[in-house]
C-alpha positions as CSV (number, residue, x, y, z in Angstrom):
1,M,-31.7,-6.9,78.0
2,T,-32.5,-9.2,75.2
3,L,-30.1,-9.7,72.6
4,R,-31.5,-10.5,69.4
5,R,-30.3,-12.5,67.3
6,S,-30.6,-11.7,63.0
7,S,-33.2,-13.7,60.7
8,V,-29.3,-14.5,58.7
9,S,-27.7,-17.4,59.8
10,D,-24.2,-17.9,59.6
11,E,-24.3,-20.0,56.5
12,A,-26.6,-18.0,54.4
13,R,-23.7,-15.0,55.3
14,A,-20.8,-16.9,54.2
15,E,-22.8,-18.1,51.2
16,T,-23.0,-14.1,50.0
17,R,-19.4,-13.5,50.8
18,A,-18.2,-16.2,48.1
19,Q,-21.3,-15.3,45.5
20,T,-19.2,-11.6,46.3
21,T,-15.4,-13.3,45.7
22,I,-16.6,-15.9,42.9
23,D,-17.9,-12.3,40.7
24,F,-15.1,-9.8,42.2
25,A,-12.9,-12.7,39.5
26,I,-15.4,-12.1,36.7
27,G,-15.4,-8.4,36.7
28,V,-12.3,-8.2,37.0
29,S,-11.4,-10.9,34.3
30,L,-13.4,-9.4,31.8
31,F,-12.2,-5.5,32.2
32,L,-8.7,-7.7,32.0
33,L,-10.4,-8.4,28.5
34,V,-11.5,-5.9,27.1
35,V,-8.7,-3.9,27.5
36,A,-6.5,-6.3,26.1
37,V,-9.0,-5.8,23.3
38,V,-8.7,-2.0,23.0
39,V,-4.7,-2.2,23.3
40,A,-5.1,-4.2,20.6
41,F,-7.1,-2.9,18.4
42,V,-5.8,1.0,18.8
43,P,-2.9,0.3,16.6
44,T,-5.1,-0.6,13.3
45,I,-7.6,2.4,14.0
46,F,-4.8,4.7,13.1
47,A,-2.6,2.7,10.0
48,P,-4.7,4.2,6.9
49,F,-3.7,7.7,8.0
50,Q,0.2,6.7,8.7
51,G,0.2,5.5,5.0
52,V,-0.6,3.3,2.1
53,D,0.8,-0.2,1.7
54,G,2.7,-1.0,-1.3
55,S,-0.4,-3.2,-2.5
56,Q,-2.3,0.7,-3.0
57,T,0.5,2.1,-4.5
58,A,1.2,0.4,-7.7
59,D,-2.4,0.4,-8.2
60,R,-2.3,3.7,-7.9
61,L,1.0,4.0,-10.3
62,S,-0.2,1.9,-12.8
63,T,-3.7,3.0,-13.5
64,S,-2.1,7.2,-12.6
65,L,0.8,5.7,-16.0
66,S,-1.4,3.9,-18.0
67,T,-4.4,6.5,-17.6
68,D,-3.0,10.2,-18.0
69,R,1.1,10.5,-17.1
70,L,1.8,8.7,-20.3
71,G,-1.6,9.4,-23.3
72,Q,-4.0,12.1,-22.9
73,P,-7.1,11.0,-20.1
74,S,-9.3,11.3,-23.4
75,E,-7.3,8.3,-24.9
76,P,-7.0,5.8,-21.5
77,Y,-4.7,3.0,-21.6
78,V,-3.0,3.9,-25.2
79,L,1.0,5.1,-24.2
80,N,1.9,8.7,-26.1
81,A,4.8,7.3,-27.9
82,T,7.0,9.7,-27.6
83,C,6.2,11.0,-23.4
84,T,6.6,7.1,-22.9
85,N,10.2,6.8,-24.3
86,A,11.3,10.3,-23.3
87,F,10.3,9.4,-19.5
88,F,11.7,6.2,-19.2
89,E,15.1,8.4,-21.0
90,Q,14.7,10.5,-17.9
91,V,14.5,8.2,-15.9
92,S,17.8,6.0,-17.2
93,T,19.7,9.3,-18.7
94,G,18.7,12.0,-16.4
95,T,17.6,14.0,-19.5
96,D,14.8,16.0,-19.2
97,A,11.5,14.8,-21.1
98,P,9.4,17.3,-23.3
99,T,7.4,19.5,-21.3
100,S,4.2,18.6,-23.1
101,C,4.1,15.3,-21.2
102,R,2.0,14.3,-18.7
103,F,4.4,13.9,-16.1
104,N,7.4,15.2,-13.7
105,T,9.5,16.0,-16.8
106,T,12.3,17.3,-14.5
107,A,13.3,13.7,-12.2
108,D,15.8,11.8,-12.2
109,T,14.6,9.1,-11.1
110,A,11.3,6.8,-10.8
111,R,10.6,7.9,-7.2
112,T,10.6,11.0,-7.8
113,V,9.0,11.5,-10.5
114,F,6.1,10.1,-8.5
115,A,7.1,11.2,-5.1
116,L,7.2,9.2,-3.6
117,P,8.8,9.0,-0.2
118,E,12.9,7.5,0.2
119,S,10.7,4.2,2.2
120,R,9.7,3.2,-0.7
121,S,11.2,1.9,-4.3
122,V,9.6,1.7,-7.5
123,N,10.4,0.0,-10.9
124,V,8.2,0.7,-13.9
125,S,8.1,-1.0,-17.1
126,I,6.6,-2.5,-19.9
127,R,6.6,-5.8,-21.7
128,T,5.2,-8.0,-24.6
129,L,2.8,-10.2,-23.7
130,D,6.0,-13.2,-23.4
131,G,6.4,-10.9,-21.1
132,A,10.2,-9.5,-22.0
133,V,11.3,-6.1,-21.6
134,A,10.4,-3.8,-24.8
135,T,12.4,-1.4,-26.0
136,G,11.9,1.7,-27.4
137,A,12.6,4.7,-30.0
138,D,16.3,4.2,-29.6
139,G,16.7,0.9,-28.6
140,D,16.9,0.9,-25.2
141,P,14.3,-1.5,-23.3
142,L,11.6,0.4,-21.5
143,T,12.5,-0.2,-17.8
144,A,13.2,2.8,-14.9
145,G,14.0,2.0,-11.5
146,P,16.6,-0.1,-9.2
147,S,16.6,-3.1,-10.2
148,V,14.0,-5.4,-8.4
149,P,15.4,-7.0,-5.0
150,Q,15.6,-10.8,-4.1
151,T,15.1,-10.5,-0.1
152,T,12.5,-8.0,-0.2
153,S,8.5,-8.7,-0.5
154,V,7.7,-6.6,-3.6
155,T,4.0,-5.6,-4.8
156,S,3.2,-5.8,-8.6
157,A,0.1,-4.0,-10.4
158,R,-0.1,-5.0,-14.1
159,R,-2.2,-3.0,-17.0
160,A,-2.6,-3.5,-21.0
161,V,-1.6,-1.2,-22.7
162,S,-1.5,-0.5,-26.5
163,F,1.9,0.6,-26.4
164,E,3.2,1.7,-31.0
165,G,-0.5,-0.1,-31.3
166,D,0.7,-3.7,-30.0
167,T,-1.1,-4.9,-26.6
168,H,2.4,-4.8,-23.6
169,R,2.1,-4.8,-20.2
170,L,3.0,-2.3,-18.2
171,L,4.0,-3.5,-14.9
172,V,4.8,-1.3,-12.1
173,R,6.5,-2.9,-8.6
174,T,6.8,-1.4,-5.6
175,W,8.4,-2.5,-2.0
């Protein structure tokens, strides 16, 4: 009985086993890296469906007010004085605006006029070009909504509008 020796030497077998260990380590490392990347980016995939951030909200509200709700769509950025004064009076005092106006004429807060969730607040004002709050027909300031907090991140959007024949700025701030 003769024993045959394998043609692969013991050194070659050791190299093969060592190569297997390195391949395993590289494979596991790549797998863990891919899992970490997936876990890091999955929440951002669903973010657009969870809500709208402040800058988009402020931008949409300012555009909606200046082109549609406080005026006529046929004359964008020209505010109707009656509806504009009624909007700010309605939010300040709770009196209903004329039904001919193009916003929720029965809402009593700026947030409910725009149907915003309770987690979002909004402040709307019309300002002169030098930054002062404009006044309405009755002399009341044209501002609606709660005061802007000093300790929270606030996003704002501005639109140049014509109000009672003069150029003003419509300022919408959300937080």
